[in-house]
C-alpha positions, 0 to 999 in steps of 0.5 A: 768823142769817146772810144767805142770797143766794137766787139764789146759795146757799152750797156748805156747808150747815152753819149753815143752818136746816132752814126755809132748806134747804126754801126753797132746795130749792124754789128749786132745784126750780124752777130744775131744771124751768126747765133741763129746759124749756130743754133740751127746747126746745133739743133740739127746735130742734136736731132740726128743724135736723138734719132740715133739714140731712139734707134739704139733703144728700140734695137736694145728692146728687141734684142732683150725681148728676143734673148733666150735666158738660160740659168746656170743649171741649164747651161751646165746640163747642156754642156754636160750633154755635149761633153757626154756625146763627144766622149761617147762617140770617142769610146764608141769608135774605139770599141768598134775599131777594137772589135774589128781588130779582134775579128779581122786582125790588128796592124800590131801584135795580138797581145796588144789587142788583148791588153786592157791597159793598151785598150784603155790608153787608146781610149784615153788618147782618142777621147782626148783628141775628141775633146780637142775637136769638141773645143774647136767645134764649140769655139771654146778658148 
């Protein structure tokens, strides 16, 4: 009797007894069921992945459709407007405060109120502070 490797059956069945053929058929049947189970699991995973891919593509289409496109020139103009607004607010506050100092008196000597250098320095410092506030407000690193 020939030795039969049950994990790797021979291609040619001549010389194999009917009993061994039935046994090989049982092994083959179990292997077929395992393959069907694996195929079902693979198809299930692929189906879920395909659904996820379709949903991602649909979301990308909607996001692309809803996105506002801005040219570099428009972006620069908007940033310049924002920068000008913050700078203007800083200078406006300095000017109004300085007018109040001239009208009602300043908490420091009068010659400082009359000094253009001191006024320019205060404006520069306040504008710098407003610039830091603007960066924090707009979320710029």
